[in-house]
N, C-alpha and C positions, 0 to 999 in steps of 0.2 A: 372139383371136381371138390336156425342158419344152415341145415346142413342136408343134399345130396350134393352134388357139383355145386352149391352155395351152401346149403347148409340142412337136408335134411340127416343130414348122421354127425354128430358129430365126434365120429371114428373118420371114417375114411371121406366122409362128405363134407366138413368145413373143409371142403376145402375148398374154393381154390386156396384164398389167404392159407387158411392151415394148412391145408396140404402140401403148399406151395411153401411154407416159412416149415413145417416137419421135412419135405423132400429135400432141403438141401443141405443134408450128406447122406444125400441117396438112397434114407427106409422113410419110408411110409410108418409113422408113429403116433402114438397118442397124441389129442392135442393139449397145449398148455393146462394142467387144472385135474388135466382126467389121470388118475391112481392107475401107475402101470403096471399092473398082474403080468405075469409071466404065469399062472397057471388057469388065465383066462383062455375059455377054447373059441367058444363063442358069447359073441352080445345079439340079441334079440331086442327090438326094437319096435313099438306099436304106438301109433300113435291117435290120438282121440279130437275131434272135433265137439267144437259146444255151439247149440243152438240162439238165435240171437234172445233168446229167454234166458239162459246159461245154463240148457239141461245137456247131458254129454250126449253125441250123438255112436252110430255101431263106430265100429278102426275102419281108419281111412286109408293107413298103408300100414306096412308091416317089412322093417329092413333085419335082415340076417347077415351082422358082421364073422370071421370065423381068422380064427389069427393061430398063429404053426407056435412049437414051443419055444422062440426065442420076440414073441409079442408080436412079429411083424401083421400086419395084414396079409393075406393070402384069398379070399375071396364074399365079395358081397352080395346080398342078390336082393331083391324089393320083390316080391310078392303082392297078389290082390286077396287085402283078407277075409272078401265073402268066397273066396273060391279056392285059395292057399294052394293058387297056380303062381310058377315066376314068371312074372312080367320082364324082366333085365337082371341082367352080372356082370361082374365085376373078377375080372382074375388077375392078382395082382405076378410080375414074375421079378427077381432079385440074379444080378450077376454076382462080379468078384466082388470079395468082402462087405456081403449082403447088399448092393444098394442097389434098388430099382432099377428096376433096367426095362421092362416093358410092362404095362397094363390092355386089359382086352376087354374091351364091353362091346357085350350082345345085349339087344332089342330085339326080343323074341316074334314079340307083334310086326314091329316094323324092319326086318334084318337088315334092309337097305343102309337102317341107322345104326349098324353094330361098328366099331373104329377101333383102331388101337393107337395107342401114344406110346412113342420109345425116347427111354429120357437120357439123352448124353452130359458130359461130366467135363470138368474143366481136370488137371493136373494136377490139380489142389483135393480135386474128389468133392467140389461146389455144383450143384448143377445149375448148368447153362443152356442149356435146349433142351426143348418138349415139344417133340412132331407129333401129330397128329395125320393118319391114314385111312377111309379106307377100309374095312374088310372085305366086302365083297371086290374091290381094285386093285387093292394097294397100293391104290395111290394118294399122294399127298395133299390134304386138304388146307392144313394153315397148320401153324408152328411159335411156339411159347419162344421169345428170349428172355432170361434173369441176370436182374445186378446186381450187385452187395454195395453194403457198406463198409465203411473201415473197421467192422469187430468181422465184419462173415458173415453179416444176415441179410434175407430177401429183402430188398431196397423196392424191384420195381421189376413188374411181369407185361411183354407187350405181346399183344398176340396179333401175329400177321395171317390173314389171305394167303391161297395160293397164288398167290400171283404178285404176293410181298405186299401190299397195300396193309397197314397200319388199322384194325380195326378196334381194339379193348388197349386199354392201359390198365393195370392197379398198381399202385403205387401203398408199398406197407410202414406203418413207422412203427419202431419200437422202444420201449423201455429201457434201463441201462442192467437188469437182469436180463431181457433180450427173450423178455414175451412179447408178443403181438397185443400191439394196443390201439390202433387205429388202419383199417385201409377203404381206401375211395378210387372207384373205378372210374375210367371216361370211356363210352362209346364214338368213337370222331368217323362211326359212319352218316354220324348223326349232327353232331355237335361234339367242342371242345371243352363244353362246362362236364362238370363232375357229374354221374347218374345218380348215382350211392355212396354212403359212406357207413361203413360199422366202425363203432368204439368198444374195443373191448375194457371189459370188468375183470379186478383179481383181487382174494380176498384172504388170505392165509397163504397165499403160495396157488391156490384155486379158482380159475374160470368159475366167476357169478354170475354174468352179465354182458348182456351186450347191446348195446342202440343201433335202432337200424336209419339213415336218415335219408332222404330223397328229395332230390329236385331243387329247391332252395338252400337244403344242406341248413334248416336255422333252427328246424323242431323234429323233433325225435319220433318216426311215425309207428314203428312198432318197436319192441321191446322184449327181450328172451333171456330167461330168467333160469338159472341152472341148479337141481337139487342135489345136495347127498347126503349122505348114510353119515352113520358114526365113526366111520372107517377111512371117510372117505373117498368113497366110491360115490359116482355118480352113478346118482337113479332115474332123474327121468329131468325133464327139460321141458316150460312152459314159452308162445308164445303171445305177449298181448300186443292190442293197437295200441296207438298213442294216447286214449283215454286211461289206459292202465285195465282194460277186461279182456280176460282172457278167451283166448281163439283158439289154441290147441295143448294139449298137452303132451304127450311123448312119454311114457312108460320105458323104463331100461330093466330086461333080464340076464343075467350072466349063467351062464354054463362052461365047466374048469374040468379041466383034466384031471382023470381020477391018477 
């Protein structure tokens, strides 16, 4: 839920690592390093891939993220860039105190994959449980349990299948400024060894890069670099392979409230 559920967008999709950390106070917000501008109404992302020779190919994906006047994400849509038709969407709902209460996921091509998530908090307002359910049947399909460190930052997320069988574990590490600097994930249905690790880098308080490690965790297989304008607003992010070859570029365009 780097970025669409794992990483198609640096807004809603940074998700699970950034989404989990951003949602610990109950509101989906901008991830670390992204300029928070309450005048932004919508953000459009268009991703381009590159041929082996380095030539830019036609747009591969397009995403839009809508915000309310409080700067909260309210809607995310993914489009087929060739047809300009929506493939899927996410609708965010907020409860008392502005905390996120539910997210609805609609898959237009495969309605059986549509689902929704409910968010549950402890008495201090921290997110402690996310419950996933099928949109068609209403039955619970799985749930995530969150734990926190002594500073109140997300430390782990365990995801269980409906029979309470542990499927995934995410372990988060933050620096003294409370910024996410590393997350490691495990897939327990296959092994108790980590399957990937993300390491995040910052400069002048902004997220500037991310290294992705797989399997042996020794060599970065991919790197993400973030580009900002002179006002500190994110304008694009680039995805490279382990040898530094550019694989894709995502351009970001902002629309503002009048």
